[in-house]
C-alpha positions as CSV (number, residue, x, y, z in Angstrom):
1,X,-36.6,-154.5,-161.0
2,X,-39.2,-152.0,-159.7
3,X,-42.8,-153.3,-159.8
4,X,-45.8,-151.0,-160.7
5,X,-48.2,-150.6,-157.8
6,X,-51.7,-152.2,-158.1
7,X,-53.4,-148.8,-158.1
8,X,-51.3,-147.6,-161.0
9,X,-52.0,-150.8,-163.0
10,X,-55.8,-150.3,-162.3
11,X,-55.6,-146.7,-163.6
12,X,-53.6,-147.7,-166.6
13,X,-56.0,-150.6,-167.4
14,X,-59.0,-148.3,-167.0
15,X,-57.5,-145.7,-169.3
16,X,-56.9,-148.4,-171.9
17,X,-60.6,-149.5,-171.7
18,X,-61.7,-145.9,-172.1
19,X,-59.4,-145.3,-175.0
20,X,-60.4,-148.5,-176.8
21,X,-64.0,-147.5,-177.0
22,X,-63.5,-143.7,-176.9
23,X,-66.5,-141.5,-177.6
24,X,-66.3,-138.6,-180.0
25,X,-64.1,-135.8,-178.7
26,X,-62.5,-138.1,-176.2
27,X,-59.7,-135.8,-175.2
28,X,-62.0,-132.8,-174.8
29,X,-64.3,-134.8,-172.5
30,X,-61.2,-135.9,-170.5
31,X,-60.2,-132.2,-170.3
32,X,-63.6,-131.2,-169.1
33,X,-63.4,-133.8,-166.3
34,X,-59.9,-132.7,-165.4
35,X,-60.9,-129.0,-165.3
36,X,-63.9,-129.9,-163.1
37,X,-61.8,-131.9,-160.7
38,X,-59.2,-129.1,-160.4
39,X,-61.9,-126.7,-159.5
40,X,-63.0,-128.7,-156.4
41,X,-61.9,-127.1,-153.2
42,X,-61.2,-123.7,-154.8
43,X,-62.9,-120.5,-153.6
44,X,-64.2,-119.8,-157.1
45,X,-65.1,-123.4,-157.9
46,X,-68.5,-122.6,-159.3
47,X,-67.0,-120.3,-161.8
48,X,-64.4,-122.8,-162.8
49,X,-67.0,-125.6,-163.3
50,X,-69.1,-123.3,-165.6
51,X,-65.9,-122.6,-167.5
52,X,-65.2,-126.3,-167.8
53,X,-68.4,-127.1,-169.7
54,X,-68.5,-123.8,-171.6
55,X,-64.9,-124.4,-172.8
56,X,-66.0,-127.7,-174.3
57,X,-69.0,-126.1,-176.1
58,X,-66.9,-123.3,-177.5
59,X,-64.0,-125.4,-178.7
60,X,-65.7,-128.5,-179.8
61,X,-68.9,-126.9,-181.2
62,X,-70.9,-130.0,-180.2
63,X,-72.8,-131.1,-177.2
64,X,-71.1,-133.5,-174.8
65,X,-72.9,-136.6,-173.5
66,X,-73.3,-136.8,-169.7
67,X,-72.7,-140.5,-169.7
68,X,-69.3,-140.1,-171.4
69,X,-68.3,-137.5,-168.9
70,X,-69.0,-139.8,-166.0
71,X,-66.3,-142.4,-166.9
72,X,-63.6,-139.7,-167.1
73,X,-64.7,-138.0,-163.9
74,X,-64.3,-141.2,-161.9
75,X,-60.6,-141.5,-162.9
76,X,-60.0,-137.7,-162.6
77,X,-61.3,-137.6,-159.0
78,X,-58.6,-140.0,-157.9
79,X,-56.2,-137.0,-158.2
80,X,-57.9,-134.9,-155.6
81,X,-55.7,-133.1,-153.1
82,X,-57.1,-134.5,-149.9
83,X,-56.0,-136.2,-146.7
84,X,-55.7,-140.0,-146.9
85,X,-58.2,-140.5,-144.1
86,X,-61.0,-138.7,-146.0
87,X,-60.2,-140.1,-149.4
88,X,-62.5,-143.1,-148.8
89,X,-64.5,-145.0,-151.4
90,X,-67.7,-143.8,-149.8
91,X,-66.7,-140.1,-149.8
92,X,-65.5,-140.3,-153.4
93,X,-68.7,-142.0,-154.5
94,X,-70.8,-139.2,-152.8
95,X,-68.8,-136.5,-154.4
96,X,-68.8,-138.2,-157.8
97,X,-72.6,-138.6,-157.7
98,X,-73.1,-135.0,-156.7
99,X,-71.0,-133.7,-159.6
100,X,-72.6,-136.1,-162.1
101,X,-76.0,-134.9,-161.0
102,X,-74.9,-131.3,-161.8
103,X,-73.7,-132.3,-165.2
104,X,-76.9,-134.2,-165.9
105,X,-78.7,-130.8,-165.4
106,X,-76.2,-129.1,-167.6
107,X,-76.0,-131.6,-170.4
108,X,-79.3,-133.5,-170.3
109,X,-82.1,-131.7,-168.5
110,X,-81.3,-128.1,-169.5
111,X,-81.2,-128.8,-173.3
112,X,-84.3,-131.0,-173.0
113,X,-86.3,-128.4,-171.2
114,X,-85.3,-125.6,-173.6
115,X,-85.5,-128.0,-176.7
116,X,-81.9,-127.3,-177.7
117,X,-79.9,-129.6,-180.0
118,X,-76.8,-127.6,-180.8
119,X,-73.7,-126.3,-178.9
120,X,-74.4,-122.6,-179.6
121,X,-77.8,-122.8,-178.1
122,X,-76.6,-124.7,-175.0
123,X,-73.7,-122.3,-174.6
124,X,-76.1,-119.3,-174.7
125,X,-78.4,-121.0,-172.1
126,X,-75.6,-122.0,-169.7
127,X,-73.9,-118.6,-169.9
128,X,-77.1,-116.9,-169.1
129,X,-77.7,-119.2,-166.1
130,X,-74.2,-118.5,-164.8
131,X,-74.9,-114.7,-165.0
132,X,-78.2,-115.3,-163.0
133,X,-80.9,-115.3,-165.6
134,X,-84.3,-115.7,-164.1
135,X,-86.4,-114.4,-167.0
136,X,-88.5,-117.6,-167.5
137,X,-90.1,-120.3,-165.4
138,X,-87.8,-122.9,-166.9
139,X,-84.7,-120.9,-166.1
140,X,-85.8,-120.3,-162.6
141,X,-86.4,-124.1,-162.2
142,X,-82.9,-124.8,-163.6
143,X,-81.3,-122.1,-161.4
144,X,-82.8,-123.6,-158.3
145,X,-81.6,-127.1,-159.2
146,X,-78.1,-126.0,-160.1
147,X,-77.7,-124.0,-156.9
148,X,-78.9,-126.9,-154.8
149,X,-76.4,-129.1,-156.5
150,X,-73.5,-126.7,-156.1
151,X,-74.4,-126.5,-152.4
152,X,-74.3,-130.3,-152.1
153,X,-70.9,-130.5,-153.8
154,X,-69.6,-127.8,-151.5
155,X,-70.8,-129.5,-148.4
156,X,-69.2,-132.8,-149.4
157,X,-65.9,-131.0,-150.3
158,X,-65.9,-129.3,-146.9
159,X,-66.4,-132.7,-145.2
160,X,-63.5,-134.2,-147.1
161,X,-61.4,-131.1,-146.6
162,X,-60.4,-131.0,-150.3
163,X,-57.6,-128.5,-151.1
164,X,-57.7,-126.4,-154.3
165,X,-55.1,-127.8,-156.8
166,X,-55.0,-124.5,-158.8
167,X,-55.5,-121.6,-156.4
168,X,-56.6,-118.4,-158.1
169,X,-53.9,-115.7,-158.2
170,X,-55.5,-112.2,-157.6
171,X,-55.3,-110.0,-160.6
172,X,-54.9,-106.3,-159.8
173,X,-57.8,-104.1,-161.1
174,X,-56.7,-102.1,-164.1
175,X,-57.4,-98.4,-164.2
176,X,-59.8,-96.8,-166.6
177,X,-58.8,-97.1,-170.3
178,X,-57.7,-93.5,-170.3
179,X,-58.5,-90.2,-168.6
180,X,-61.7,-88.9,-170.3
181,X,-64.5,-86.6,-169.6
182,X,-66.9,-89.2,-170.9
183,X,-69.0,-91.3,-168.4
184,X,-67.2,-94.7,-168.2
185,X,-70.2,-96.7,-169.7
186,X,-70.3,-94.3,-172.7
187,X,-66.5,-94.5,-173.1
188,X,-66.7,-98.3,-173.2
189,X,-69.4,-98.2,-175.8
190,X,-67.7,-95.7,-178.1
191,X,-64.4,-97.5,-177.6
192,X,-66.1,-100.7,-178.8
193,X,-67.8,-98.8,-181.6
194,X,-64.6,-97.3,-183.0
195,X,-62.8,-100.7,-182.7
196,X,-65.6,-102.4,-184.6
197,X,-65.2,-100.0,-187.5
198,X,-61.4,-99.7,-187.0
199,X,-61.3,-96.0,-187.4
200,X,-61.7,-92.9,-185.2
201,X,-63.6,-91.4,-188.1
202,X,-66.6,-93.5,-187.1
203,X,-67.0,-91.2,-184.1
204,X,-67.2,-88.2,-186.3
205,X,-69.8,-89.5,-188.7
206,X,-73.2,-87.6,-188.4
207,X,-75.6,-88.9,-185.8
208,X,-78.2,-91.0,-187.7
209,X,-81.6,-89.3,-188.1
210,X,-84.9,-90.1,-189.9
211,X,-83.4,-88.7,-193.1
212,X,-80.3,-90.9,-193.0
213,X,-80.5,-93.1,-196.2
214,X,-81.0,-96.8,-195.8
215,X,-78.3,-99.2,-196.8
216,X,-78.8,-100.2,-200.4
217,X,-81.6,-102.8,-200.8
218,X,-79.3,-105.1,-202.8
219,X,-76.6,-105.1,-200.2
220,X,-78.2,-107.3,-197.6
221,X,-80.7,-110.2,-198.0
222,X,-83.0,-111.7,-195.4
223,X,-82.8,-115.5,-195.9
224,X,-85.3,-116.6,-193.2
225,X,-86.1,-116.5,-189.5
226,X,-84.2,-117.8,-186.5
227,X,-85.7,-120.8,-184.6
228,X,-87.4,-118.4,-182.2
229,X,-89.5,-117.1,-185.0
230,X,-88.5,-113.5,-184.1
231,X,-85.2,-112.5,-185.5
232,X,-84.3,-112.4,-189.2
233,X,-81.3,-114.2,-190.7
234,X,-79.3,-111.9,-192.9
235,X,-76.4,-112.3,-195.4
236,X,-74.4,-109.7,-197.3
237,X,-75.4,-110.2,-200.9
238,X,-73.3,-107.3,-202.3
239,X,-70.2,-106.1,-200.4
240,X,-69.7,-103.3,-202.9
241,X,-73.2,-102.0,-202.4
242,X,-72.8,-102.4,-198.6
243,X,-69.6,-100.4,-198.5
244,X,-70.9,-97.7,-200.7
245,X,-74.1,-97.2,-198.7
246,X,-73.4,-98.1,-195.1
247,X,-73.2,-94.9,-193.0
248,X,-70.0,-96.0,-191.2
249,X,-68.1,-97.4,-194.2
250,X,-69.0,-95.2,-197.2
251,X,-67.0,-92.1,-196.2
252,X,-63.8,-93.9,-195.1
253,X,-61.0,-93.3,-197.5
254,X,-58.5,-95.6,-195.7
255,X,-57.5,-97.2,-192.4
256,X,-54.6,-96.1,-190.3
257,X,-51.5,-97.9,-189.3
258,X,-52.2,-101.0,-187.2
259,X,-55.8,-101.0,-188.2
260,X,-57.5,-103.8,-190.1
261,X,-59.0,-102.9,-193.5
262,X,-62.5,-103.0,-192.0
263,X,-64.0,-103.2,-195.5
264,X,-62.7,-106.8,-195.6
265,X,-64.6,-107.4,-192.3
266,X,-67.9,-105.6,-192.8
267,X,-70.3,-105.7,-190.0
268,X,-74.1,-105.5,-190.1
269,X,-76.9,-106.2,-187.6
270,X,-76.8,-109.9,-186.7
271,X,-79.6,-111.1,-184.6
272,X,-78.0,-113.5,-182.0
273,X,-74.5,-112.5,-183.1
274,X,-71.8,-112.0,-180.4
275,X,-68.1,-111.2,-180.3
276,X,-66.0,-114.4,-180.1
277,X,-64.7,-115.2,-176.7
278,X,-63.2,-118.1,-174.8
279,X,-63.3,-119.1,-171.1
280,X,-59.6,-118.1,-170.7
281,X,-59.0,-115.3,-168.2
282,X,-56.9,-113.6,-170.9
283,X,-59.6,-113.9,-173.6
284,X,-60.4,-110.9,-175.7
285,X,-63.8,-110.0,-177.1
286,X,-63.2,-110.4,-180.9
287,X,-65.7,-108.6,-183.1
288,X,-63.9,-109.9,-186.2
289,X,-64.6,-113.5,-185.6
290,X,-68.1,-115.0,-185.9
291,X,-69.7,-116.3,-182.8
292,X,-73.1,-116.3,-181.0
293,X,-76.1,-118.0,-182.6
294,X,-76.6,-115.5,-185.4
295,X,-75.6,-116.1,-189.0
296,X,-72.1,-116.2,-190.5
297,X,-72.0,-112.5,-191.0
298,X,-69.9,-110.4,-188.7
299,X,-71.8,-108.2,-186.3
300,X,-73.3,-108.3,-182.8
301,X,-76.8,-108.0,-181.5
302,X,-78.0,-105.3,-179.1
303,X,-77.3,-107.1,-175.8
304,X,-73.9,-108.3,-177.1
305,X,-72.9,-104.7,-177.9
306,X,-74.0,-103.4,-174.4
307,X,-72.2,-106.2,-172.6
308,X,-69.0,-105.6,-174.6
309,X,-69.1,-101.9,-173.9
310,X,-69.4,-102.5,-170.2
311,X,-66.8,-105.3,-170.1
312,X,-64.2,-103.3,-171.9
313,X,-64.7,-100.4,-169.6
314,X,-64.1,-102.8,-166.6
315,X,-67.7,-102.5,-165.3
316,X,-68.9,-105.6,-163.5
317,X,-72.5,-106.8,-163.7
318,X,-72.5,-108.3,-160.2
319,X,-70.6,-106.9,-157.1
320,X,-67.2,-108.7,-156.7
321,X,-67.9,-111.1,-159.5
322,X,-65.2,-111.2,-162.2
323,X,-66.0,-110.0,-165.7
324,X,-65.7,-112.8,-168.1
325,X,-65.4,-112.4,-171.9
326,X,-67.4,-115.6,-172.4
327,X,-70.3,-114.0,-170.4
328,X,-71.2,-112.2,-173.6
329,X,-72.8,-115.4,-174.8
330,X,-75.4,-115.4,-172.0
331,X,-76.7,-111.9,-171.8
332,X,-80.1,-110.9,-173.3
333,X,-82.2,-107.7,-173.3
334,X,-84.9,-109.1,-171.0
335,X,-82.3,-109.5,-168.2
336,X,-81.7,-105.8,-168.2
337,X,-85.4,-105.0,-167.7
338,X,-85.2,-106.4,-164.1
339,X,-81.4,-106.4,-163.6
340,X,-81.3,-107.2,-159.9
341,X,-83.5,-110.3,-160.4
342,X,-81.2,-111.6,-163.1
343,X,-77.7,-111.5,-161.6
344,X,-77.0,-107.9,-162.7
345,X,-77.1,-106.2,-159.4
346,X,-74.4,-103.6,-160.3
347,X,-77.2,-102.1,-162.3
348,X,-80.3,-100.5,-160.8
349,X,-83.4,-98.6,-162.0
350,X,-82.9,-94.9,-162.0
351,X,-84.8,-92.6,-159.7
352,X,-86.2,-89.4,-161.3
353,X,-85.9,-86.3,-159.1
354,X,-86.7,-82.7,-159.5
355,X,-83.0,-82.0,-160.5
356,X,-82.0,-85.3,-162.2
357,X,-83.5,-87.5,-164.9
358,X,-81.8,-89.1,-167.9
359,X,-78.0,-89.3,-168.0
360,X,-75.4,-90.3,-170.6
361,X,-74.5,-93.9,-169.8
362,X,-78.0,-95.0,-168.7
363,X,-79.2,-98.2,-170.3
364,X,-82.8,-98.5,-171.6
365,X,-84.2,-102.0,-172.0
366,X,-87.4,-103.6,-173.3
367,X,-88.0,-107.3,-174.0
368,X,-86.3,-107.7,-177.3
369,X,-84.0,-104.7,-177.4
370,X,-81.5,-102.7,-175.2
371,X,-79.7,-99.4,-175.9
372,X,-77.5,-97.0,-174.1
373,X,-77.9,-93.2,-173.8
374,X,-74.8,-91.8,-175.6
375,X,-75.3,-88.1,-174.9
376,X,-78.0,-85.8,-173.5
377,X,-78.9,-82.2,-174.2
378,X,-79.7,-79.7,-171.5
379,X,-83.4,-80.8,-171.4
380,X,-83.4,-84.5,-172.5
381,X,-87.1,-85.1,-172.0
382,X,-88.3,-81.6,-173.2
383,X,-89.6,-80.5,-169.8
384,X,-88.6,-76.8,-169.8
385,X,-91.6,-74.6,-169.8
386,X,-94.0,-77.2,-168.6
387,X,-96.1,-75.9,-165.6
388,X,-99.0,-78.3,-165.2
389,X,-99.6,-82.1,-164.8
390,X,-101.9,-82.0,-167.9
391,X,-98.9,-80.8,-169.9
392,X,-96.8,-83.7,-168.6
393,X,-99.3,-86.1,-170.1
394,X,-98.9,-84.5,-173.5
395,X,-95.1,-85.0,-173.8
396,X,-94.0,-86.5,-177.1
397,X,-90.7,-88.0,-178.2
398,X,-90.3,-85.3,-180.9
399,X,-89.3,-83.0,-178.1
400,X,-86.6,-85.4,-176.7
401,X,-83.0,-84.2,-176.8
402,X,-80.7,-87.2,-176.5
403,X,-78.6,-89.6,-178.6
404,X,-78.6,-93.3,-178.2
405,X,-75.9,-95.8,-179.1
406,X,-77.0,-99.3,-180.0
407,X,-76.8,-102.3,-182.4
408,X,-80.1,-102.5,-184.4
409,X,-81.6,-103.4,-187.7
410,X,-82.2,-99.7,-188.4
411,X,-81.7,-98.4,-191.9
412,X,-81.6,-101.9,-193.4
413,X,-79.5,-103.6,-190.7
414,X,-76.8,-101.0,-190.1
415,X,-75.8,-102.8,-186.9
416,X,-73.8,-100.6,-184.4
417,X,-75.0,-97.0,-184.7
418,X,-75.6,-93.7,-183.0
419,X,-79.1,-92.3,-183.5
420,X,-81.1,-89.3,-182.5
421,X,-83.6,-90.7,-180.0
422,X,-86.5,-88.5,-181.2
423,X,-86.2,-90.1,-184.6
424,X,-85.3,-93.7,-183.6
425,X,-88.2,-94.0,-181.2
426,X,-90.7,-93.9,-184.1
427,X,-89.1,-97.3,-185.2
428,X,-89.9,-98.9,-181.9
429,X,-93.4,-98.8,-180.3
430,X,-92.2,-100.4,-177.1
431,X,-89.3,-98.0,-176.6
432,X,-91.4,-95.0,-177.6
433,X,-94.2,-95.8,-175.2
434,X,-91.9,-96.7,-172.3
435,X,-89.6,-93.6,-172.5
436,X,-92.7,-91.4,-172.9
437,X,-93.8,-92.8,-169.6
438,X,-90.4,-92.0,-168.0
439,X,-90.7,-88.5,-169.4
440,X,-94.1,-88.2,-167.7
441,X,-92.7,-89.2,-164.3
442,X,-89.6,-86.9,-164.8
443,X,-92.1,-84.1,-165.4
444,X,-94.1,-84.9,-162.3
445,X,-90.8,-85.1,-160.3
446,X,-90.0,-81.6,-161.3
447,X,-93.5,-80.2,-160.7
448,X,-94.1,-81.9,-157.4
449,X,-90.5,-81.8,-156.1
450,X,-90.9,-85.5,-155.5
451,X,-88.8,-88.6,-156.4
452,X,-90.1,-91.4,-158.7
453,X,-88.6,-94.8,-159.5
454,X,-90.8,-96.1,-162.3
455,X,-91.6,-99.8,-162.4
456,X,-93.3,-100.2,-165.8
457,X,-92.6,-103.9,-166.3
458,X,-92.3,-103.3,-170.0
459,X,-89.3,-100.9,-170.0
460,X,-86.6,-100.0,-167.6
461,X,-84.0,-97.2,-167.5
462,X,-81.1,-98.5,-165.5
463,X,-77.7,-97.1,-164.4
464,X,-74.4,-98.7,-163.4
465,X,-73.6,-98.1,-159.8
466,X,-69.9,-97.4,-160.4
467,X,-69.1,-98.5,-156.9
468,X,-65.6,-100.1,-156.2
469,X,-67.1,-103.6,-155.9
470,X,-68.8,-103.1,-159.3
471,X,-65.4,-102.2,-161.0
472,X,-63.0,-104.9,-162.1
473,X,-60.3,-105.8,-164.6
474,X,-61.4,-104.8,-168.1
475,X,-61.8,-107.2,-170.9
476,X,-59.7,-106.2,-173.9
477,X,-60.9,-106.1,-177.5
478,X,-59.2,-107.7,-180.5
479,X,-57.6,-105.0,-182.6
480,X,-58.3,-102.3,-180.0
481,X,-54.8,-100.7,-180.2
482,X,-55.7,-99.2,-183.5
483,X,-58.1,-96.7,-182.0
484,X,-56.6,-96.0,-178.5
485,X,-55.3,-92.6,-179.6
486,X,-58.7,-91.4,-180.8
487,X,-59.0,-87.8,-179.7
488,X,-62.8,-88.2,-179.7
489,X,-62.4,-90.5,-176.7
490,X,-60.5,-88.0,-174.6
């Protein structure tokens, strides 16, 4: 009769002890430990570790306890692919301690510093840190500690010569969605826009202006403020009124074959709202499933819309770094203001020259809001005919000639919309002041035949580099097949 080895008996006994006093979400914590261990030794181990903790937060909708994780990690590490001579108790203890210190930052220190007590808030924070968010002193402190800990783990892994148990299989870069004369960032945004409304007709609706009627006052109700004291919480109080007054629903007579009946999934502006995504490499961005830290209504906030448009166009935010659907949870408008300081180095502030200023596809960001330039006229800043520097100082948005695409609370919380800039800018003091400054520098560039790269601090106009290392495999949208044949996108 074959006897069990002592090591197997110890493992089995340890598992029984863990199971008998199992914490909440026992299997999910076990999975997080297993995912973490399988990442050790891999080229993309950092990305896999972020995914391990974010997967838990997305699926369990609760915050794991670092102490519970430790017990599972100890057992999981015994399955490392490593030479026998380096699989010593001392080496394992060092590696175990290094990983546990990382998870203490993730699960204990980070939520304490940011005063978070729910999974959505922690998911947002960790996703932003993974992208490279340095927008606050607390995030800078956490970034430094996390990167120091990752370096310690990597050093110990190298000393032990751990082999990756799940090597990443290279995925070929997909081509653009289709041949189009549109700039790729604009294409991604319009593709997302039409998918959200499930009809090509959304792209034919009149561009919003100051005279566009508001959504009916009884359609949407503000029920309070978010915990940050800034954004409003909204609910749909009358679907009938919403559908009859929303500029992108009221004129639709029906939805095509393969499309959802979007009237059953109405979207409005949802502060903190994001498309639903998982950490799977095959995850879609699902606009028809509630996510983010908004309310239960469907809809995305401004930064979620921009991220989705870039991701579905296959545009990376950082050179060589894979686009992740789950990254939508971590992006915020402030990161776009100084992109290269916040992990978004595929984006850079534009340089205004005598022959080039604003272009379709440019992103405009202020703290609290971010938009994209959807299209431009022949003279977007209204500079034709100006011959003196004094005249440059008198430029006004009423002379601007470009259209923006955004998600905003405009017109009683429309959400995703396309808007004449000269009208929209009178809703936003920060956007109006900042873009007027850009117009001034564009005017000087033309008069002086000199280049200017404005650094206002309060607003930035940034442009995707579109270099090969900033192009990647696109993220697909749920229900996107419905609008792929839209002639407006070709």
